[in-house]
C-alpha positions in Angstrom: -4.4 -20.2 18.4 -1.6 -19.4 21.0 -0.3 -15.7 21.8 3.1 -16.9 20.8 2.0 -18.1 17.2 0.3 -15.1 16.5 2.8 -13.1 17.3 5.2 -15.1 15.1 3.3 -14.4 12.7 2.6 -10.8 12.8 6.8 -10.4 13.3 7.5 -12.3 10.4 5.0 -10.0 8.5 6.6 -6.9 9.8 10.1 -8.1 9.4 9.4 -9.3 5.8 7.7 -6.3 4.2 8.8 -3.5 6.8 8.9 -0.1 4.8 7.7 -1.1 1.0 4.7 -2.6 2.4 3.9 0.7 4.2 4.3 2.8 1.2 2.3 0.5 -0.8 -0.4 1.1 1.5 0.0 4.6 2.0 0.0 5.1 -1.9 -3.2 3.1 -2.3 -5.0 5.0 0.7 -6.2 7.8 -1.7 -9.0 7.3 -3.9 -7.2 9.7 -6.9 -4.0 7.1 -6.7 -6.2 4.1 -7.0 -8.3 5.6 -10.0 -4.7 6.7 -11.4 -3.4 3.0 -10.9 -6.6 1.7 -13.0 -6.0 4.1 -15.7 -2.7 2.7 -16.1 -4.0 -0.6 -15.9 -4.9 -0.4 -19.2 -1.5 1.0 -20.3 1.0 3.3 -20.5 -0.2 7.1 -20.5 1.5 10.6 -20.2 0.7 12.5 -17.3 -1.4 14.9 -19.0 -3.5 12.0 -20.4 -4.0 10.9 -16.7 -4.9 14.2 -15.6 -7.6 14.5 -18.2 -10.1 13.1 -15.8 -9.9 15.2 -12.9 -11.0 18.7 -12.2 -7.6 19.3 -10.2 -4.3 21.2 -11.3 -1.6 19.3 -13.8 0.5 19.8 -10.2 -1.8 18.4 -8.5 -2.0 14.9 -10.2 1.8 14.9 -10.7 2.1 14.9 -6.9 0.1 12.0 -6.9 1.7 10.3 -9.4 4.9 11.1 -7.3 3.5 9.3 -4.5 2.9 6.0 -6.7 6.4 6.1 -7.9 7.6 6.7 -4.7 6.1 3.3 -3.4 7.1 1.7 -6.7 3.9 1.2 -8.3 4.8 3.3 -11.3 7.5 4.0 -13.6 8.1 7.2 -15.5 9.8 7.2 -18.9 10.8 10.6 -20.4 10.6 11.1 -23.9 11.3 14.5 -25.1 9.1 16.9 -22.8 6.4 14.4 -22.2 6.4 11.8 -19.1 5.1 8.4 -19.8 4.0 6.5 -17.0 3.3 2.7 -16.8 2.0 0.6 -13.8 4.9 -1.7 -12.1 2.8 -4.8 -10.8 5.5 -5.8 -7.9 4.5 -4.0 -5.2 0.9 -4.8 -5.6 1.5 -8.3 -5.7 3.6 -8.0 -2.5 0.5 -6.5 -1.0 -1.7 -9.0 -2.3 0.1 -11.7 -0.6 0.1 -10.2 2.4 -3.3 -9.8 2.4 -3.9 -13.4 1.4 -1.4 -14.8 4.3 -3.4 -12.4 6.9 -6.7 -14.0 5.5 -5.5 -17.5 5.9 -4.4 -16.4 9.6 -7.8 -15.1 10.4 -9.8 -18.1 9.1 -7.6 -20.3 10.8 -8.5 -18.4 14.1 -11.9 -18.1 13.0 -12.4 -21.9 12.6 -10.2 -22.6 16.1 -13.0 -20.4 17.6 -15.8 -21.6 16.2 -14.7 -25.2 17.2 -14.2 -24.0 20.6 -17.3 -22.6 21.0 -18.9 -25.7 19.7 -17.2 -27.8 22.3 -18.8 -25.5 24.8 -22.3 -25.8 23.5 -22.3 -29.6 24.6 
């Protein structure tokens, strides 16, 4: 694969997703936030319900939830004094799409490398 083609693919990925993709991956980088998303995959939950499994303060869980909100991964709905959160799949789908395109890129690059290596063995 030529350097030009590789640069074009990477530049396209950066231009297409930019800060949105950065926020998604940054939010997913912490195991507690990934765990919170797993809980929300089962359905809407309150902050108190989400915090129950953790041995940290409610404030600490709230900070993790704020990071997930800023990345667009969760939505908050306030009912009285209760804050209900639900999963928002769009940013995760965009991240998955980015990973799939990158996987295709690496597969084709590795296939080309294997083909070139096969030519040199002969």
